[in-house]
N, C-alpha and C positions, 0 to 999 in steps of 0.2 A: 821394981825402979826400972825395968826392960819395959813392962804394960804402959808405963805414965810413959815413956818415951814414942813407944810407939805409938800411944795414943797419940801425943804431941803430935805426930810426923803425918799421921793419916789427918787430925786439925787443921794443921798447915797446909797438905795438899788437899783439902777438901775447902780452904779457902783462898784458892791461888786463882779462878774462875773469878769468883764478886771483887776482888781484890784488882784484877786486870780492869775488871767492868769499872771501880773504881776512878782507877789514875786513866782511864781511856776517854771516861765522861768529863773528867775533871773536878770530880768532887771527892778526892783526895790527893792533895796537890803537896801533902806531906805527912812524914809517915804517923806523927801523932794525929792526924785525922782519920788514916787509916785503922791505926788501931782503935780508936772510938767508934768509927763506922762498921766494924767486922766485928766488934766487942769481944776482942784476945786480948792477952797477955799484949807486951809490948815487946817481948823475948820472940812471941810467934809473927808480931806482925812483920818484926826485924827480916825472921827468917823466910817471911814468905816475899818481903820483895827481895830479899837476897837471892831467891831462888827464879822471878821474876826475872829480873836482872842477868840472872846468868843464864837465861832463855832466850837474849839480848831482846827483849820485849821493853823493858823499863830500864831509868836510867835514876839511882840513889846517888844523890849528891852525899856523898860523906863527909865533907867541910860545913857544911853551911853557916850564913852568915845571919847573924841578928838581925832581925830588924829594926831601926833607929826607934830608942824609948823603948822598947821591949822588955821582959823581965824572965831571965831564967834560963834554963838551956837550949838554943834553937835547934827546931828539927830538923832531921833530912828530908831534903825537897824529893819527891818525888813527877817522875816525867817520861813521856815516852822516847824511846831510842829513836832518835832519829836516823840511824844508820839499821832500823829494823825492818824485818819482813814486810812484804807489802800484799794488797788482794787486788787483782784486777776488777774494774769498777766498767762499766759498760751503758750507754744511755741511745737508744734512738728516738728518733721527734721526726715529725712531718717533712724537716727541710734537711735530715744526714742523720749524722752519728757523734757522738764523742766517746774515745775510751782513753783511763784514767788510772794511775797507778796511785791506789792511799792506800797509807800506813795506819794506823791507831792513832786516835785521838782526831780520826776525820781529817788527816791532814792528808792534801794531794799534793803526792810528789811528784809527777808527771801526766801529758796530757797533751792528747792529740785530738784534733778536732776534724771532721771527714764532713763534708756538703758533697750530699748527690740527691737525686730522686730516688728516695725511696722503693726501690721494684717489687710488684706483686710478690714474688718470690724469696720470703724471708731470709731464705737460705744466703742471696747475695748480702745480702745488708750485713748479717748476721757475721758470715763470714770477713767481712773487710773491715769490723770492728774490731773481733776477736786477733785478726792480723796484724791493726793497729796497736792493739793492744799487745801482741809479742814482740814485736819492734820495741816499744816501750821498754818489756822487760830487760831484753838484749842488752840494749842500749845499759839500763841502770846497774845490772848484775845483781840485782834483789834478789831472795827467795821468796818466790810468791805459795801465798796459803791458800788463796780460794780466790771464785769468780761469782761475781754479779752483774744483772741485766736491768735495768729498769724503762718499760715499754710504756706507748702512748694509750694504754687499754687496761682496762679490766683484766685480770691476771685469775682462772678458774683453777683452785683447788681442786685434788692434790696432783692432777697431771700438768700443771701449768702451762694452759691455753690460752691463748690471746683471741679472748670469748668475742671480742666485738672493735676493731682495730678502728674505728669510725675513719681518721684523718690518714692511714696510712692504705695502700692496695691489698694488705694481705688479705686471704682469706678468713673470715670468721671460724675463731676454734685453730688456728694455727698454733702448732707444737713448740711454743718457742724455748720452751724452756730444756725439750731433747736436742732441737738443733742447738742452742747455746754450748747444753754441755757435750755435745760429739764435735764439734767445733773445737772448741777448747782444749779437748783431749786430742785430736787430730795436730794440734798446735803444739802440742805437751809444752802447754802454759803451767800446768800444776806438775810436773814431773812426765817419764816415759810412757810411749803409744799407748800403750796395754792397762794404765794405770786408769781404776773407776776412776770416775771426776761426779761429783756432786758440784754441780752449777745453783746459781739461785735466780729466781728470776720473780719480778714485781711487780706493779702499777705503779709511775714514777711520781705523780702525789702522794698515795700513801709513802715511797721510799721518802721524798721530800720532805714529807709529816716528820718520819722516823730518825732522818737526820737532821730537822732541827729544835726536834725534843732533845737527842742527848747532846748536842754541840752548837744548839744555837739560838734562835728566839723564843722555843719553847721550851729549853733549859727550866727545870726546875716547876712546868704547870701538870695541875693532875691529869687536868683532861682539855685534853688539846685538840681543837678546831685546823685546822687547815685549808685553804681555799687558794687554787692559786690557775692563772692562765699563760702557758707556755706559747708555744707556736702558736697549736690551735686547739680549739675546745677551752674548757673549764674544768678540772677535777679537785675532788675534796678527800681528806684523809679525817681519822679520826686517832688520837692516843686515851685511850682510857686507863684508868691508876695506870700509869705509866708504860701501857703495851699498845703497840700497834691492834687496831680494832676493825678487821677484814671481812669479816662476818660468817656464816656456817662455811662458805665456799670459797672466800677470796673475796666477794664482789658486794659490801659495804659500801654506802655513802656515794652514792654516783651521782652527786650533787649537778655535774653539768646539766641535768636534766630536769631540773628545776623550771616549772613554767614560772618566769618574770613579765611576761608580756602576752599576753594572751592573742591579741595580734599579727604578733611581730616574727619572724621571719622563721619559714618552715626548718625541723630540723632533721639530721640525719634520723633520731628515732622515730620520726613518724608524726613527734608533735609539731608545736608552733612556740616561738617565742621561750624557748629553752636557755638558760644563761648558755650554755653552749655556744650560742650563738649571736647572743644576743651583749656579752660581756667578755667576747676574747678579740684580739688582734684586727683579725681582718673585721669583725663589727666597728671597731675604734676605727680604721680608716675607710671605711665605708660612710660612717657615719660623720665624718671629717670631710668629706670628701674627695677623698685621696685615694689614685690608683694603685693598689700595688705593684711592683717593679720585682722583677728578678735578678735583682743585685745581692740583696741580704735578707735575712728571714724575716716574714711577717713582724716578728716579735720586737726585731732592732728598728722595722720600719717604724713603727707602733712609737717603741718609747722615742727614737729621736723626733717625730714629730710631737709628742707631749712635752718634749724638754725644750725642746728650740719655737716652736711656733704657736705655743701655749694663748700666747694676747690673741691670736686670731683667733676672731668670734666666732666660728664654725667649728674649730679645734676645741673652745673653751666648752662649748654648747654641747660637742660630742663627749668629750670628757665628761660634763656633768651627768649625762645622761647613763652612761657606762656605772658610773658611781652609784647612780639613782637603785640603777637594775639591779649591779650589784648587792648595794646594802637589803634590797628588799630580800635577795635570797638568803643574806646570811641572816636576818631577822628571823625567817622562817625558821632556818637549821638553829638558832640560837633558844627559840621555843620548844624544840623540840629537843634540844640535847643538853643544852644550858650546859655549854665548857666555861672554862674560867679565864681560855685566853683564846683569840681567834689571829691567826698567824697568815698574812696573806703575801705568796709569791708572784714569778713572772711579772708579767705587763698589773696586775692588780694592785703591787707593791706600787708601782707608780703612781696609779691612782690614789692610793691612801698617800703618798707623799705629797703629790699636787695638793690636795685636799681633804684633809683630814677632818677636819671639825663637819664636811657635808658627809662626810662617808658615816661618821660615829652617829652623827645627827638622824639619819635615815633609818639606822639600826636599832637606836633607841626609841624614835617613833613609832616604829614597829615590832617589835618586842617585849615580851613582858618583863624578864627578865632584866632588858635595858632598860627600861624605866625604872626598876626598881633599886638600881646603882650601877647598872653597865659592867659592859664585860671589855675589857681591855683587848683593844684590836694594833695589831703589830706588825709592821714588815718582818720577812723572811730576812736571814742576816747574812747565809752562807751564800756563797758563788757555787754551781753548779750543785744542790742541795741533792738533787735524785739523784744521781752520780755517786755524792757521799752517803746516801742512803742503801743504793745498792751495794757498794763496800761493807757496811753495815750487816747486810745480810750476810755478805761474804766469813766477818769476822766473826759471827755469832758461834759457830763451834769452837775456835778458839779461846771467847770469851768463855763457851761453858767449860772447857777444859783444856787449858792453856799444855800441859804436860801432854796428854796425848797428839794434838795436833801438831805441837812442833816436831813429837817422836815420827810422825806419819809422814 
């Protein structure tokens, strides 16, 4: 009997992480679904849910109502505890930064944007973004379990260096993870100043893809391709078999440097006509004959122009040119990667929504797999998906071992 009880207890504890991830990603909205997904008994699933509730990570509806027309006893509904802990998520981009507190389920609890000219020394902006996050935490009174940072650069592993931040003035190889972790430790975001701090850092589009796969337009895809243009440049990311693919050292899928116009603009990488300079907000403004202004970000200026002046012939032609070049790049990626879904973010999402048939036609015409049946191309659906993805990095240790994370 003792052995049986011990075995059940150990089995239940080992299921805590998988159970939390199922609720976190919305794949287990009820205890019945959780039971089926974990492959355990109802009693074990109930004990696991109760333990996660006791940790203030989820809520269990103890008096569920039956849906209209349903048969049998309704199952207990599971949801994220809205007053539970958070993680600090931070993002740096060409026009400044944003800090946020993000709960389980990808829910942004609070956010603070900061506009600044990003200086050549990453310490200054990373100090500002962590200070902004610390202010949010003090105001919220919430417990913070981790910190994650998204940057517009390939991030080399295992050192967490910003290998080539083309659209920032940072030096190549800036030790962004080390700097970020030190600032988090100094501000006591995760506890006393002498606490050892593990902070996570990743490329912004990689993290956007991770967030969309868990909580947004990529949910349910096995092999997901994400391509996006934010404030400057173009990035890409790939989720394979449900896991973010970063390559041998974190540098996979630098899609911004696919050539789509051999006679085009010079690129920062030394080539010409790369997606990075042919399909980003600055390229759109230039093609439309608009001079970028200093008032708002390039991304916002491009979005506003597309939304309000699309009937202008020059703006429409500029949009069609970017769609064609984006489609050419996507077709090449489809031929190589054969994804089951493509999602587009930033200005690319706006271009897709403006003329979806044109983009899909270009991809289908230029790709073998597109001709054989088409690959779904969808807009990203999450606001601030790179921030949510940075939070996913910080939440991962909690998803791996909730008991250890909450005890720390």
